[in-house]
C-alpha positions in Angstrom: 92.4 96.4 98.7 94.9 98.2 96.6 98.4 96.9 95.9 101.4 98.6 94.4 103.6 96.7 91.9 106.9 98.4 91.9 110.5 98.1 90.8 113.5 100.4 91.5 116.7 100.6 89.7 120.0 102.3 90.1 120.1 105.4 87.8 121.8 108.7 87.2 120.6 112.3 87.1 121.0 112.7 83.3 118.2 110.1 82.9 115.8 113.0 83.5 116.2 114.2 79.9 115.5 110.7 78.6 112.4 110.4 80.8 111.1 113.8 79.7 111.3 112.7 76.1 109.9 109.2 76.8 106.9 110.5 78.7 106.4 113.5 76.4 106.3 115.8 79.4 108.7 117.7 81.7 109.1 115.9 85.0 107.6 117.6 88.1 109.9 118.3 91.0 109.3 116.2 94.1 110.8 116.4 97.6 109.8 113.7 100.1 111.0 113.5 103.7 110.1 110.2 105.4 110.3 109.2 109.1 109.7 105.5 109.8 108.4 104.5 113.2 108.6 101.1 115.1 108.4 99.8 118.6 111.8 99.7 120.3 112.2 96.0 119.9 111.0 95.8 116.2 113.3 94.9 113.4 111.1 96.6 110.8 109.0 99.8 110.8 105.3 99.8 111.4 104.4 103.0 109.6 105.9 106.2 108.1 105.1 109.9 108.2 106.0 111.5 104.8 106.2 115.2 104.4 105.6 116.2 100.8 105.0 119.9 100.3 102.2 121.0 102.5 100.8 117.5 103.0 101.6 114.6 105.3 101.1 111.1 104.1 100.8 108.5 106.9 101.4 105.0 105.4 101.4 101.4 106.7 102.6 98.7 104.3 102.8 95.0 104.1 105.8 94.4 101.8 106.4 91.5 99.6 109.7 91.6 97.7 110.9 89.0 95.2 113.7 89.4 92.6 113.5 93.1 92.7 109.7 93.2 92.3 107.7 94.6 95.2 104.0 94.1 95.6 102.9 96.1 98.6 99.6 96.2 100.3 99.2 99.8 101.4 97.0 101.8 103.7 97.4 105.5 103.5 95.8 108.8 104.5 96.8 112.4 104.2 96.8 115.3 106.6 98.1 118.8 106.7 101.9 119.1 107.1 101.3 121.9 109.7 100.5 119.1 112.2 103.7 117.1 111.6 105.1 117.8 115.1 101.8 116.7 116.7 101.8 113.4 114.6 105.4 112.7 115.7 104.6 113.4 119.4 101.5 111.1 119.1 103.7 108.3 117.7 106.1 108.7 120.6 103.2 108.8 123.1 102.0 105.5 121.7 105.4 104.0 122.3 106.9 104.2 118.8 110.5 105.4 118.2 112.1 106.7 115.1 113.4 103.7 113.1 115.0 105.4 110.2 114.8 108.6 108.1 114.9 108.9 104.3 114.9 111.9 102.1 114.2 111.7 98.3 114.4 114.6 95.8 113.9 114.4 92.1 111.2 114.3 89.5 108.0 112.4 88.7 106.0 111.5 85.6 102.9 109.5 84.7 103.0 107.2 81.7 100.3 104.6 80.8 99.1 104.4 84.5 102.6 104.0 85.7 104.0 106.4 88.3 107.6 107.0 87.4 110.1 108.8 89.7 113.8 109.7 89.2 115.0 110.3 92.7 118.2 111.1 94.6 118.0 109.3 97.9 120.2 111.1 100.3 123.4 109.0 101.0 122.3 106.3 98.6 122.3 108.0 95.2 120.0 108.1 92.2 117.2 105.6 91.5 114.4 105.1 89.0 111.2 104.0 90.8 108.2 102.8 88.8 104.9 101.6 90.2 101.5 100.6 88.9 98.4 99.9 91.0 96.8 96.5 91.0 93.8 94.9 92.8 95.8 91.7 93.6 99.2 90.7 94.9 99.2 87.6 92.8 102.4 87.6 90.7 100.9 85.6 87.8 97.9 88.0 87.6 100.3 90.9 87.7 102.6 89.5 84.9 101.5 92.1 82.3 102.1 94.9 84.8 105.6 93.6 85.6 106.4 93.2 81.9 105.3 96.8 81.4 107.6 98.1 84.1 110.6 96.1 82.6 109.7 97.4 79.2 109.8 101.0 80.4 113.1 100.3 82.2 114.6 99.0 78.9 113.1 101.8 76.8 114.9 104.4 78.9 118.3 102.7 78.7 118.4 100.7 81.9 118.3 96.9 82.2 117.3 94.3 84.7 120.9 94.2 86.1 120.2 97.8 87.4 117.2 96.6 89.5 117.9 96.8 93.2 116.4 94.0 95.2 117.0 95.6 98.6 114.7 98.1 100.2 115.9 101.6 100.9 115.4 100.9 104.6 117.7 97.9 104.3 120.4 99.8 102.4 120.2 102.8 104.9 120.4 100.4 107.8 123.4 98.6 106.3 125.1 102.0 105.6 124.4 103.1 109.2 126.0 99.9 110.6 129.3 100.4 108.7 
């Protein structure tokens, strides 16, 4: 099973130039539109359908979050974006409803097996996301990976105080309830 070890931190758009220099490469533009689905009585989503260019990514996760570090067990497959409407109709036919939507636009890089993204999350602002894959969700066994993520965070001028412990879903839900 594959796990993502991930942190996200509050950031700003000018960080792109810093990341271009740090990663020795120009960041590639990304545009992700996510729809999360749940059963009507659920308090958390069961899966998401992400549109990213001409591809759909259908993802289910088991999230574990502690002190701003996420370790997610993830199952994912891709499909053609031309079938997005059919996938949404299928979700509704199976009894799922839209839980929340999220749109992220920004840039991505790869550095030492770390996927780095600088993203503007609609209505929430700019974030730096970094993730590295692991074969375990054991925090002690992932210590070196966690230290690498924090090292990159510090190297680009952010600090642990910028790390966000809430999920985007939680922040969007709280924003919606205001």
